[in-house]
N, C-alpha and C positions, 0 to 999 in steps of 0.2 A: 629206257633212259638214254640209249645211244641215239635214237631218233631225235629225242628232245635236245640232246647236246648238239647234233648237226644243225638242227633248226635254229637254236640260239646262236651258234657260230655264224650261220648264214645271215640271219635277220638282224642281229644286234651287234656282234663283235667285229665281223669282217668289215662292215662300213666304217668302223672306228679304228681300223688297223690294229686290232687286238686278236690274240689267239687264246681260246678257251682251253685251260689245262685240267680243271677238275670242277665237278658240280655235285651239289648235294641238295636233296629235297627236304625243306625244313618248314616248321611253323613256330610261332612265338609261344614260349612256355606260359601256361596258365591262362591263355586267352582262347578265343574261338579258333577253331582249326582252319585258318585261312593259309593255305600252302603258298610257298614261294621258293625260289631257288637262290642259293649262295654260290657264286661262281668265282673261281680263282683264274685271273687272266694276266697276260703279259702283252706289252705292245711289241709290234714288229719292227718299229724304228728304234734306233739307238739314240740316247741311252735308254735301256729297257726300263719300263715302269711296271711295277706289279701292283695289282688292285684286287680287292674283294668287292664284287658287285652283287647287289640284291636285284633279282629279276622277278617280276610279278606278272601273272596273266591278267590281261585287260578284262574289265567287267563287260565291255560292249562286244567282244568278239573272241576269237580263238588265238589271236596273236599275242606275243609277249612284249613287255615294255621294260625298259631300264628304270628302276626306281631310285636306288641309292648306291653310291660307290664310295669305298674307303680305301685310302692308300695303305699298302701293307706296312709301310714304315710307321704308321700311326698306331699299329696294333701293339699292345703292351703285354697282354696275357691271353693264353689259350687254356681254358679250364675244361678238361674232359670229364670232370665230376668223379669218376672212379676208374683207377688204373687196373683193377683186378676184375671187378664185376662189370659185365657189358651193360652199357646204358646209352640210350640214344640222345641224352641231354648233353649239351656243351655250351660254354659261355665264351664270347669274344669281347675283350676289354679294349674299346677304342676311346673316344672322348667320354663314353659312359659304358656301362656293362649291358651287352645284348645277350639275352638268354634264348637259346634255340633248342628245338627238339627235332632230330633227324628222323626221316621215314624208316631208316634201318641203321643198325650199328655199323655195318660194312661201309655204307656211304659216309658215315661220320668219320670213321677211321681213315678212309681213303682221302677225304678232304683235309683232315688234320695232317696226314703224312705229306700231302702236296704242299700245304702251307709251310711245313718245317723245311722241306727241300728248297722251296723258293727263297725262304729266309736265309738258308745256308749259302745259296749260290749267288744271290743278287744283293742282299742287304748286309749280310754279316752283322746283323743287329741282334742284340740279346733280347729275344722274345721269350718270356717265361711260359714253358709248357708244363702245366701242373696236372696231376692225376692222369698222365698219359703213359701208356705202356711203352717200355723201352724198345720193344720190337718195331713200333711204328716210327721210332726216331733213328733207325739205322739208315746209313747213307745210301747203301746199295739195296735195291728192292728187286726180288725175282721177277723175271719177265712173264708175262701172261696176258690174257685178254683183259683181266680186271685191272691190271696195272698199266695197260697201254696208254691210258690217258695221263697217268701220273709220271710214267717213266719214258715210254717211247716218244711221246710228243715232246717231252722236255729235251731228249737227246737229239731229236730232229731239229729242235731249235738251236741246240749247241752245234750240230754238224753243218748247218746251213751257213755258208759264207759266200760273200760276193767274189766273183773272179777278178783277179787283178789284170793289168794290161798285158803282161807276158802270156798268161794263161789264155786269155782271149785270142792272142796272136797265134799261138800254137794250134789252138782248136781250128782257127780259120785256115791255117796251112794244111792241117790234116783233112779238113773238109774239102779243100780245093783239090787235093790229090785223090779224093774219092767222091767225085761229083755224082756218081751214080748212087751213092749211099742214100741220097734223098729219095731216089725212086725205088731202090732195092735195099731195105734195111737188113735183110738176111745176108746178102752178099757183103755188106759193110761189116756185119758182126763176124762173119767167117774170116774176113781179112784181118780184123783186129785180133781174133783168136790165134791165127797163124803167127802173127807178129809176137804175141805174148808167149807162144811156145818157143819161138826162136830166142826170146830173151831169157826164158827159164833154162834152156840148154846152155846158153852162154854162162849163166850163173853157176851151173853145176860144174862145168869145165874149169871155171876159175877156182872153185872150191877144191877140186881134185889137184890142181896145180900147186896148192899150198899145203899138201900132206907132209912134205919134209919138214916144213917149218913147224907143223903140229907135233911131229915126233921129237924134234929138238925141245919144244916147249914141255912135253911130257917128261923127258929126261931131266930137265931142270927142276920140274916139280918133284920127282922122286928124290933128288939130292936135297931139296928143301925139306922134305918130310924126314929124312934121316937127321938133318940138323935139328929139327924140332924135337925129335925123340931124345937126342942128347941133352938138349936144353931142359926137357921135362925131367930127365933123370937128375940133373943138377938141382933143379928147383925142388924136387922131392927131398933131396938130402938137406937142402937149406931149410925146408919146411920142418923136417924132423928136429934140426938143431934149434930152430925158433920155438918149436913146441916145448922143448926142454927148458929153454930160457923163460918161456911164458909161465910154465908151471912153477919155476923158482920165484919168478916175480909175484905170482899169486900168493905163494906161501909168505913171501916178505910182506906183501900188502895186508894179508890176514893178521900176521904177527903185529904189524904196526897198528892195526885197528884194535886189536886186543889191548895193546899197551895204552892207546889213547882212551879206550873205555875204562881201563883200570884207573888211569889218572883222573878221569872225570868222576868216577865213583868215589875216589879218595877225597877229591875236592868237595863233593857234595856231603860226604860223611863228616868231613871236618867242619863244614858250614853248619850242619845239624847239631854237632857236638858243641860248637861255639854258641849256637843259639840257646841250647838248653843250659849251658854253663852260665851264659850271660843273663838269662832271664829267670832261671830257677835256682840260682845260688844266693842264699841269704847270708850276709856278712855275720861273722861271729859276734861282733859288737851289737848288732841288731838282735841276735838271738839272746844274748845276755841281758839286753835292755828289756826284752819281752818277758824273760823269766825272773829277773831280779831287779829291774829298774825301779828307782825311787819315784813314787807317785805323789810325794808331798812337796818336793822342791821344783822350782821352775825349770832348772836344767834337766832334772830327771824326767819331768813331764815332756819336755821337748824331745829328749832322746827316745822316750817311749812312743811319742807321736811319729817320729821319723821311722822307727823300727816297724810300727804298725802299718804305716803307708808302704814301706818296702815289702812287708809280708803280703799285703793286699795285692800289690803289683805282681809278686811271684805267683800268687794263687790265681790271679785273673789273666795270666798270660795266655794268649791264644795259641794253643798247641797245634802243630801241623798234623796232617793225617798220619796215623800210626804211632805217634809219640805216646799216646795213652796206653799202648800195649807194652811199652818198655818197663821192665821191672824196676830200674833205677828211678824212672819218672814216677811210678806208683809209690815207691818208698818216700820220695821227696814230697809228693803231694800229701801223703799220710802224715809226714813230719810237720808240714805246714798246718794241717788241720789240728794236730795236737797242740802246736804252739798257739794257734788262734783260740782254741777252746780254753787253754790254760790262762792266756792273757785276758780273755774276755771275763773269766771268772774272777781273776784278781782285780780287774778294773771295776767290775760291778760291785764287788765286796767293798772296795775302797770308797767308791762313791756313795754307797749306802751308809757307810760310817760317817762320811762327810755330812750327809743329810741329817743324820741323827745328832751329830755334834752341833750342827747349826741350830737345830731346835733347842738344844740345851743352852747354847750361847745366847740366843735371842731371848729365851725365857728369863735369863738373868738380868736382862736390860729392861724388862717390862716395868719393874718397880720405879725406874728413873722417869718413866713417862706417865705414871699412874695419875699424877695431879696436873698434868699438862695436856692440852688438847692437841697433841701431836702424835703421829704414828712413828714407830721405830724405823730407822733407815736400813734397808737390806742391801744397799749398794756394796759394802765390803764383801758380803757373802756372795753376791752375784759376780763381783770382780774375781774372787778366788775360784769360783766354779767355772768361769768362762775360760780358764786355762785348759780345762778338759774338753772344750767344745769340739776340737778336731777329733779327739778320741771318741767322743759320743757319736760323731758322724761315722767314724770307722766302725763302731759297734753297731750302728744302725744298718750299715751296708753288709756286715759280716754275720751278725748274730742278732736278728730282729727280736727273738724271744727275750734275750737278756735286756735289750733296749726297751722293750715294753715293760719288763719287770721294773727297771729303774724308773721309768716314767710313772708307773703306778706308785712306787715307794715315795718318789718325790711329791706326788700329789697328796698322798696320805700324811706324810710328815708336815708338809707345808700347810695343808688345809687345817690341821690341828693348831699349828703355830699361829697362822693368820686369824683363826677363829678366836683365840685368846686375845690377841692384840686388838682386833677390831671390836670385840665385845667390851673390853676395858676402855677403848677409845670412845665408844658410844656412851658408856656409863658416865665418863667425864663430861661428855657433851650434854647429857641429860641433867647432870648436876648443875652445870653452869647455866642451863636454860631455866631450870626451876628454882635454884637456890637463891636467885637474886630478885625474884618477883614476889609481889605481895601474896599472890595465890599460893606460891610454894611455901611461904612461911605459915599460911593458914593450915597447911597439911603436914607440917613438921619438916619442911625442907629448909635447911639452914645453909646459907651461902658461905658464911664465914668459915665453917669447918671444911667446906669442899666435899662433904659426904652427904649422901641421902640417908635419912633415918629409916625409910621404908625400903622394901625390895623393889627390883625392877618391875615386877608384875604389878605392884601397887601403884608405881608411877604411871603405868599405862592405863590404870583405872581411875586416875584423878578426875574429879569433876569440880569445876569451879563455878561458883554462883555469884551473881551480882543483883542488886536490886535498885529500884528507883530510876528516875530520869531527871533531866535538868529542871523540870518544872515541879519537882518534889511530888510527883504523882506516884501512887502505889502501883506496883506491878508484881507479877509472880516471879519466883526464883527461876532463873534459867541456867542450864549447864554451860560449860565453857564453850562448846561448839556453837551455841546460839547467843553468845554474849555480845553485847553492844560494843562497837569499836571504841566509843568514847570513854569506856570504863577502864581502859588500860593506858598506862603511861607510854608516851612515845619513846622514851629512853629504853623501856623494856623491849619494845618491838625492834628498835635499832640494834640492841644487844643480841636479840634472837637472830636477826638477819646476819650479823657478823659471825655468830657461832655457826649457823647453818652454812654460810659461805666457807668458813674455815674447815668444816667437816668435808664438804665437797672438794675443797682445794687440797686437803690431805689425801683423800681417797683417789683422786684422779691421777696424780703422779705415781702413787703406789701401784695402781693397776697397770698403768702404761709401762712402768719400769719392769714389772713382773712379766707382762706380755712380751716386751722386747727381749727380756732375758730368756724366756721359754723358747722364743723363735730362734735365738742365736745358739743357745745351749743344746737344744734338742734338734737343731737344724730343720726347722719347720718354716716354710716360706709363708709370708703374709701377703695376701693378694687383695687388691682393692676390689670392692664389690658394692653393688647397689642394694644388697639385701639388708635386713635389719630394720629397726624401728626408726622411721624418719619423723621429722617435725610435723609434717602434714598427716602422717598416719596416726598420730596420737589421738586426734579428734575422732578418727574412724574407729579406733580400738576402744574408745571410752564406752564403757557399758558392756564390753565383750571380754570374756576371760581370756587372758593371754596364755599361750602355751609356754610352759617353763622347761628349761633344759637341764634342771638339776638332776643329777644321778648320784646314787649312794655308793656305787662301786666304780670299777674301772670303766673308762669311756668305751662305748661300743665301737665297732668297726666304722670308721668314717670314710667318706668318699674323697676327701681332700685334706691336705695338711692344714688348710685354713679352718676347717671344721674341728680338727684335732686340737688346735690352739684354743678355739672357743670352748671346747668341752673341758680341756685342762683348766682353763681360767674359771669356768663355772664350778668345777669341783673344788678348786683351791679357795675361791672367794664365794662359796655358797651362802655364807652368812651375811654378805653385804646387803643384798636386797631386803631380807627380812628386817635387819637392823635399821636400814634407812626408812622402811615403812613404819617401824615402831617410833622412830624419831619424828617422822612427819605426823603421825597420829598424836604424839605428845604435843608438838607445836600447835596443831590444830585445836587441841583441847585447851591449851593455855590461852590462845586467842585465835579465833577463827580468821581474823584478818592476817594472820601469819601465812596463810595459804597464798596471799599475794606475793609476799617476799619469796616464798619457796618456789612458786611458779616461775618467777623471773629468773631466780638463780639456777634452778634446775634446767630451765629452757636454754639458758646460756651455756651451761656445761654440756648438755646434750648436743647443742649445735657445734660446740668446739670438738667434742668427741667424734661426731659424724664427719667433720672436715678431715680428721686424721684417718679414720677408718670406719665407714658406716657399718661394717659387719663385725666390729670388735666386740669383745665381752663388755667393755665399759660402755660403749654406745648402746648396746642392747639392754643392759641392766638399767642405765640411767633413763633410757626410753621407757622401760616398764614402770620405773618409779615415777617418771613424769606423768604417766597416765593416772597414777594414784593422786598425785598433787593436783592434776587438772580436775579430778573428781571432787577433791576437797574444796577446790576453788568454786566449782559449780554448786557444791553443797552450801558453801558460805553465801553465795548469791541467792540460792533457793531459800535459805533460812531467813535472809533479810526480806525477801518477798513474802514469806509466810508470816513474819512479824507484822508486815504492813496489813495483811488480810485480817490478822487477829487483834489489831490495835483497838482499844476502847477509849472513849473520851468521857470526861466528867460532864455530867448534866448541869452542874451548879456553877461552874467557872467558864470563862471564855476560852476559846480554843487556842488562838494565836498560831505560832509556827508549830506544825505537827512534829513529833519526835522523829519519825522516819524521814521527813524532809531534811531536818538537821543532820541526821545520820547519813543520808545520801551525800550531803555536802561534805561531811567528814570523810566518807568513803572515797568520793571522787578526788578530793584533795590528796588523800593518802595514796590512792592508786596512781594519780598523775606523777607524784614524786617517785613512786616505786618503778613504774613502767616507762620512765623516760628513756628513750633509745633502746627499749627492750625488743627481743626478737618476737615475742608472742603478743604483740599489741592487738592483734586481731581478736584474741580471747577476751581481752578487756573491753574492746568495742562491742562485742556481742553481749557481754554482761551489762554494759551501760544501757544498751537498747532495752534489755529485759527489765532492768531496774527502773529506768525512767518511765517506762510504760506502766509498771506497777505503781510507781509514785503517783503518776497522773490519775490512775484509776482509784487509788486509795484516797487521794485528796478529795476527789469528787464524792466518793462514798462517805467519808467523814463529814463533808460539807452538807450532804443530804440528810445525815443523821443528827447534825448539830441542832440543839434546841436553844441554848443560851446565846450563841453567836450567830448572826445572820449567815446564810449560805454564801452570799456574795462576798462577805468579809473574809470567810475562811478561804474561798477560792482566790480572792484578790491577794491576800497577804502571802499565802503559800506559793502561788505561781509567781508572784513578784520575787520571792526569795529564791525560787528555782531559777528564774531568769537571771537574777544577779549572780548566782553561783556559776551557771553555765557561761555567762559573759566573762566572769573573772578567770575561769579555768581554761576557756577557749578550747573546748573539746570538739574536734572537727567532726566526729561521727554524730554529734548531737546538735548540729546546726539547725536541722528541721525542728527538733524538739524545743530548742531555744526560741525559735520564732513562734512556735505554737504556745509556749509558756507566756511569751510577751503578749500574744494576742488574747489569751485567756485572761491574763491580768488586766489588760486594757478593757476588755469587754465587761468583766465583772466590776471593775472600778466604775465604769459608766452606769452599769445597771444599779449598783449600790447608791451612787449619787442621785440618780433619778428616783429610786425607791425611797431613800431617806429624805430628800428634799421635798418630794411629794408636790403639793400645791400650797405654797406659803401664802399666796393671796387667793384663797379658795373661792370666795364669792365673786371676786373680780374675774377669776378664771372661768367660773360657770357662766358669767355674763357674756364674756367674749366668745365662749363656745357657742352660745345662742346666736351671737352675731354671725359667726362663721357658718352656722347651719343655715341662716337666712340667705347669706350670699351663695351658699351651695345650692339653695332652692331656686336661684335665678334672680333674686333681687339685687339691684345694683348697689354697690357699696355706699355711694353718697345718698341713697334713699333709705338706708337702714335706720337712720335717725328719726324717720317718720313713723316707724313701727312703735306701737304704744308701749310694749314691754322693753324696748331698747332705745328709747329717746334719750335726749341729753340729760333730762332731770334724773332718770334712773341711773345713768352712768355716773353723774356727780354724787349721787347717793351712795353708790357702791364704793367709789374712790375714797369718800370721807371715812369709811370704816377702816382704812389702812393708813393711818398716819405713820410717820417715821419711827415714833417710839414703839408702836406695836411691832413694826417690822424688825427692829433691833432685838426686841424681846424674843421673838420667834427664832431669830437666827442664833441667839445665845443658847436657847434650849436645844436647838439642833446640834450646836457644837458639843454640848455636854453629852448628848446621846451618841454622837460619833466617837468621842473620846472613850466612852464606856465600851463601845464595840471593839475598838482597835487595840492591838497589843503594843507594848512599848518596844519590843525587840526590833520590829520591822520599821518603826518610825515613819509610818505612812500618814499620820494625822494631818500634817500640813499639806501633803499632796492631795488628800481627799477634800480638805477644806477649800483649797484653791479651786479644785474642780467644781465643788458646789457653788462657790462664788461666781464662777464663769457660767454655770447653768442658770443661776438666778438672774444674772445680768441678761442672759439670752432671752429668758422669759419676759423680763422688763422691756427689752427692745421690741419684742413681738407685740406686747400690749400697746406700746406707743405707736407702732406702725399701724395697728388696726384703728386707733383713735384718729390718727392723721388721715386715713383713707375714708373712714366711715363717718367721721364728724369733722369735716373740714371747716376751718374758720370758727370753730366753737370756742377755742382758747382753753379747752379742758386739758389739764395735765395731772400727773400723779402727784401725791403729797410728798414724795421723796424723789431724789435724782440718782443717777448712776454713781455719782461721786459720794452721795450719802451711803449707798450700798458698800462701796469700797471702804469708806471710813468705818462703817459698822463692823464689817468682817475683820478689818485690821485691829480695831480696838478689842474685839472679842478674843482674837487670837493672842494678843499681848496680855490681856487680863488673865488668861489661863496658863 
């Protein structure tokens, strides 16, 4: 390594005026082992510059070349990797991190030590040496061969100084006095040695001459030592005195600390006592109110409410750690528990008495409403009970068991009370529905007395019969559900509609008021929800059994207060849905068309209830009942369609307007008046589509089976009637059917005219058919007259057979035939007759045209004119 160092100094650094101080053989970490040297150098010129130079052996020879140089001032960190365990790896952080692996740990340590010393001497820069042993960073390094590079050379650099002018002059004088020194170095050295000995002797003599002065100095030192001993004695006495004062001060400080600690503890204790007294002390007035307070008067209830709130605050106070272990606190908590239990029992007992008393009071008022279609008002009872709402909330928070017991008792008492009231209310409604109708009188139902002669069960089994139709045709007896709408008086339907509306109008505020009271009294929150039966879900639920939430006992554990309200309402008003279904069944038996009224009214009330709360008991119950009403409505439509399929016509009389066509007109007119601005217009439109298709099919069926009346007449008259009905009512969903009815009417009118008119000029018609056949065979029209069978003489012969008198006679017989086919109700005789007149004139013009083209210039004409035809038709119509 020494040889390499000298070689590098000679070949690389001396030409650049640099001195090599340390060298280490390294290779890059993690790569191929291509060795190079890191050299620490300083410049010989001032100011001194310190560099770290990377030297690499040339690939082409054995000489070395300078590859990279970094200034030491750019070095930021030297990382030796491990300060304890020897490792040849180290990192130098310049502009980036350079990772090296030294050939030996000794070389690495020597190089890092040299870097540290150069930094300390020249740069005074804070270079971070991490994971470096502290021994390497000592400023003085022992001399030796290994440290010669790092230490001796550095000192040589430090001792080397240029001679100033005076020193150069002295050396020149000395050299002039010893000219021979150049030739004889030994003689020169001896002379210098002798002179040095002379100087040493002079120095010794000078020292000995100053011995007296040294003795005087020693004497002064002895006196000073004595003074120091005296001062030390005094300081020792002072220290003992101060030690005594220190001990006393320590005692005073400790005493003050104890006094301060005691005061602090007293303040904390007072704070704890004040906290317990302020938060766990219940006023005597509150205690008396809880034990003896009047629960019947408003003032007493208010006092009990305030006392209960105060008790709850005392019981719910957040005790600090350790409070619950105090005997007084335990006693106070037990006292509060006893007060709470005592007051809860007293409150529950009083409220149960109020519930029972309410049942008795309301029962006494039932007789007042027995003859009126109104439900008793529970507002006074609710108003009185709402005074206890805050106490109920207190009971719910403190004793949930008694709260649940009160809830159960309230439901039991009120369910029996409401059941009596609602059943009596529906009895009155049934009496008013049946007592004023003809059907009710047939079965012993007398409206004047306001009572039903039969029981409720017999009312539900009523069956009403009707017979006959408007055309006095015999038909079988039908029950009330299949009864024709034309057999009931409109006044009865209107009255039923008003009664049903009044029933719903009475039930709705009753349920809403009770639900609002339950929410306020039992402190149950009502939340808006999208659940429940919606208007659009009614159609989906039709035909599917709905799940009922009726329970016979206490409501089960519910997941939310909203469900608890619904279950309480279901228990209290469990009889509403069955009673409504019974009433609906009765109305449907009285008149199946009542289902239209009920569907509209029920839909409106369901829509109103859902806008208030879609998940409420009222909304759910009315939605369930609406499904039943919708089924009855669908059944009404199905019955009408069934009647159409089963209709039979007389074989001996003409058909005219079919009964089900007239009934559809009556149904549509009634439905349009009922469903005006109704929410469930879509149900009616669907029913219209079903009915009108059934009417169309049944008309065609009857027309095909008719023997007395021609098929075209049956189709023409009935589709004309249907078209007139749809045009008058302007039903938007039946526009296509209206156009279809008009088209069928027009088609069958034309067909009947052509069929009835036939060929009034039969022979003439056959003659011209032959003419047209010849023309079709290719004979020119003007040459037809040369054919033997179709010459002018044959034409005149045929025309003479149809004089005006015969034509008029034929038209008169035709008129009588048409009059016999058509019915009077539809009044289509003149329309048909006018169409026949037009068709006859069309045939006349056709014959004249053929004569003019095939027999030009012959002068042949008919025995009668168009004006004669018009006169014949007019006189025939007037004569009949």
